[in-house]
C-alpha positions in Angstrom: 0.0 0.0 0.0 1.2 3.5 -0.8 2.0 5.9 1.9 -0.6 8.7 2.4 -0.4 11.9 4.4 -3.2 12.7 6.8 -5.0 16.0 6.4 -8.2 17.6 7.8 -11.4 19.4 6.8 -13.7 21.3 9.2 -15.5 18.0 10.1 -13.3 15.2 9.1 -9.8 13.7 9.2 -8.7 12.1 6.0 -6.3 9.3 7.1 -4.7 6.2 5.7 -6.8 3.0 5.3 -6.9 0.6 8.2 -8.1 -3.0 8.3 -11.1 -2.1 10.5 -12.3 0.2 7.7 -13.6 -2.9 5.8 -16.2 -3.4 8.5 -17.3 0.3 8.4 -17.5 0.4 4.6 -19.1 -3.1 4.2 -22.8 -2.0 4.9 -22.5 0.5 1.9 -20.3 -1.7 -0.4 -22.4 -4.8 0.1 -25.7 -3.1 -0.9 -26.4 -3.7 -4.6 -28.3 -0.3 -4.8 -25.3 1.6 -3.4 -23.0 -0.2 -5.9 -25.1 0.3 -8.9 -22.6 2.9 -10.4 -19.5 0.9 -9.5 -17.8 -1.2 -12.2 -18.2 -4.3 -10.1 -21.1 -5.8 -8.1 -21.7 -5.5 -4.4 -19.2 -7.3 -2.1 -20.4 -10.5 -0.3 -18.0 -10.4 2.7 -15.8 -8.1 4.6 -12.8 -10.3 3.7 -13.6 -9.9 0.0 -13.9 -6.1 0.5 -10.7 -5.9 2.4 -8.9 -7.8 -0.4 -10.1 -5.2 -2.9 -9.4 -2.2 -0.6 -5.9 -3.4 0.2 -4.9 -4.8 -3.2 -1.1 -4.6 -3.1 -0.7 -4.1 -6.9 -3.2 -1.2 -7.1 -1.1 1.9 -7.7 -3.4 4.3 -6.0 -3.7 5.9 -2.6 -6.8 5.7 -0.2 -7.9 8.1 2.4 -10.7 7.3 4.9 -12.9 10.3 6.0 -13.4 9.9 9.8 -15.4 12.3 11.9 -14.4 13.5 15.4 -16.3 10.6 17.0 -14.3 8.1 15.0 -17.0 7.1 12.6 -16.1 6.4 9.0 -18.0 8.6 6.5 -16.4 7.6 3.2 -13.5 6.6 1.1 -11.5 8.9 -1.2 -8.8 7.8 -3.7 -6.2 9.1 -6.1 -4.3 7.1 -8.6 -2.1 7.7 -11.6 -3.8 8.6 -14.9 -2.9 7.3 -18.3 -0.4 10.2 -18.8 2.3 11.8 -16.7 1.0 14.7 -14.7 -2.5 13.5 -14.5 -4.1 11.7 -11.5 -7.7 10.3 -11.2 -9.8 10.7 -8.1 -12.8 8.9 -6.8 -15.0 8.8 -3.7 -17.9 7.0 -2.1 -19.8 8.3 0.9 -21.2 5.7 3.4 -24.9 5.2 2.8 -26.0 6.4 6.2 -24.0 9.7 5.7 -25.1 10.6 2.2 -26.7 14.0 1.6 -24.5 15.7 4.2 -22.0 17.3 1.8 -19.3 14.9 2.9 -18.2 14.1 -0.7 -17.9 17.8 -1.6 -16.0 18.7 1.6 -13.6 15.9 1.6 -13.0 15.9 -2.2 -12.3 19.6 -2.0 -9.6 18.9 0.6 -8.2 16.1 -1.4 -7.9 18.2 -4.5 -6.1 20.9 -2.5 -3.9 18.3 -1.0 -3.0 16.8 -4.4 -2.4 20.2 -6.1 -0.3 21.5 -3.2 2.4 19.0 -3.9 2.4 17.9 -0.3 2.6 14.2 -1.4 5.6 12.1 -2.1 4.9 12.6 -5.8 5.0 15.9 -7.6 1.7 17.9 -7.8 -0.3 16.8 -10.9 -1.1 19.4 -13.6 -4.5 17.9 -14.0 -7.1 15.8 -12.1 -9.6 13.5 -13.8 -12.7 11.7 -12.6 -14.9 9.4 -14.6 -18.5 8.8 -13.5 -21.4 6.7 -14.7 -23.6 9.2 -16.6 -26.6 8.1 -14.5 -24.9 9.0 -11.2 -26.4 12.5 -10.9 -25.2 13.0 -7.3 -21.5 12.5 -8.3 -21.9 14.7 -11.4 -23.2 17.4 -9.0 -20.3 17.1 -6.7 -17.7 17.3 -9.6 -19.4 20.3 -11.1 -19.7 22.1 -7.8 -16.0 21.5 -7.4 -15.2 23.2 -10.7 -14.5 20.2 -12.9 -15.4 20.5 -16.5 -17.1 17.7 -18.4 -14.6 16.9 -21.1 -16.2 13.8 -22.7 -19.5 11.8 -22.9 -18.4 8.3 -23.9 -21.5 6.5 -25.0 -22.0 2.8 -24.2 -18.4 2.9 -23.0 -18.1 0.6 -20.0 -19.5 -2.9 -19.4 -20.3 -3.3 -15.7 -22.1 -5.7 -13.6 -25.2 -3.5 -14.4 -24.7 -3.7 -18.1 -23.4 -1.3 -20.7 -23.2 2.3 -19.4 -22.3 5.8 -20.7 -19.5 7.5 -18.9 -18.7 11.2 -18.4 -15.1 12.2 -18.1 -14.4 15.3 -16.0 -11.1 17.3 -15.7 -9.7 20.0 -13.5 -6.4 21.8 -14.3 -4.3 22.9 -11.3 -4.4 26.6 -12.6 -8.2 26.4 -12.5 -8.3 25.4 -8.8 -9.5 28.0 -6.4 -9.6 27.1 -2.7 
């Protein structure tokens, strides 16, 4: 697993992934309705989920959003894009915490962290996010954060739910305003 630096928002600490996080994320990631926009189906056990979360060959970094009471609110990731200087981000908010602005708040902090160059890697020149075109909540988060929809890829990805359209969003470092 790649080393990640801890950082904070007003309500959350974004910290490295821990084994116990599988139990906290499992109620969300085992629910087929919550996983409808993922590229894979819902997880059937905490062990399977942990294997996915902690996959040693995955080149990305994971942060867990934890509130002051120690409750997990979501997972946020960054991983290398196809080209140098580009990173992709992703996020999922725990089902019982959705609608509270967590994705926007924590993704904003993640973007600031990545663009600041406070990582072991140089600051990327661009961040990307791909989203199932039907995932209106995620589209709203990305647009609120200032991402630009750069592409609509029709019938692009085959998932457990069938063929889906994908939107590609991008944000250049010089466009980012904290």
